[in-house]
C-alpha positions as CSV (number, residue, x, y, z in Angstrom):
1,M,76.7,109.0,87.2
2,K,74.8,110.0,90.2
3,P,74.8,113.7,91.2
4,F,76.4,114.7,94.5
5,V,73.8,115.1,97.2
6,Y,74.6,117.9,99.7
7,N,73.8,117.8,103.5
8,V,74.0,114.0,103.5
9,I,76.5,112.2,105.7
10,P,78.2,109.4,103.7
11,K,77.6,106.0,105.1
12,E,80.7,104.2,106.5
13,R,81.5,101.2,104.5
14,F,83.3,98.1,105.9
15,V,85.2,95.2,104.3
16,Y,86.2,91.9,105.7
17,R,89.7,90.7,105.1
18,I,91.5,87.6,106.3
19,K,95.0,88.0,107.9
20,I,97.6,85.4,108.6
21,E,98.4,85.9,112.2
22,E,102.0,84.5,112.2
23,T,103.2,86.9,109.4
24,G,100.7,89.8,109.6
25,E,100.0,89.5,105.8
26,Y,96.6,89.3,104.2
27,C,95.7,86.1,102.4
28,K,95.9,86.6,98.6
29,N,93.7,85.6,95.8
30,G,94.8,84.3,92.4
31,N,95.5,87.9,91.2
32,N,97.9,88.5,94.2
33,E,95.3,90.9,95.7
34,P,94.1,90.6,99.4
35,C,91.1,88.4,99.7
36,E,88.2,90.7,100.8
37,C,84.4,90.8,100.8
38,G,81.6,93.0,101.9
39,T,79.4,90.8,104.0
40,L,80.0,88.4,106.9
41,G,78.4,85.5,105.1
42,W,80.8,85.7,102.2
43,A,83.7,86.3,104.7
44,N,82.9,82.9,106.4
45,I,82.9,81.2,103.0
46,L,86.2,82.9,102.1
47,M,87.6,81.9,105.5
48,D,86.9,78.2,104.8
49,N,88.6,78.6,101.4
50,C,91.7,80.2,102.9
51,K,91.9,77.5,105.6
52,M,92.3,74.9,102.9
53,K,94.9,77.1,101.2
54,Y,96.9,77.6,104.4
55,P,96.3,74.5,106.6
56,N,99.1,75.2,109.1
57,K,98.5,78.9,109.6
58,T,96.3,80.8,112.2
59,L,93.9,82.9,110.2
60,V,92.0,85.9,111.7
61,L,88.9,87.6,110.2
62,I,89.2,91.5,110.4
63,K,86.6,94.0,109.7
64,E,88.1,97.3,108.4
65,K,86.8,100.6,107.2
66,Y,86.7,100.8,103.4
67,N,87.8,104.2,102.2
68,V,86.4,105.2,98.9
69,K,87.9,108.3,97.2
70,R,85.6,110.6,95.3
């Protein structure tokens, strides 16, 4: 476990998620969790996968802040 460093501002972390525009729900994976990833490159691959899964829906890629509790 890394020690806590004082006087350092924690870096903001972002996550990419895919939302179905018509329903406002997030696309789900096989474990019934929202599909999310940390980089734009993987988000584009995930978007292509979700387009095959939901062919008649409008999908939107969203970049959100990822809150990590210490």
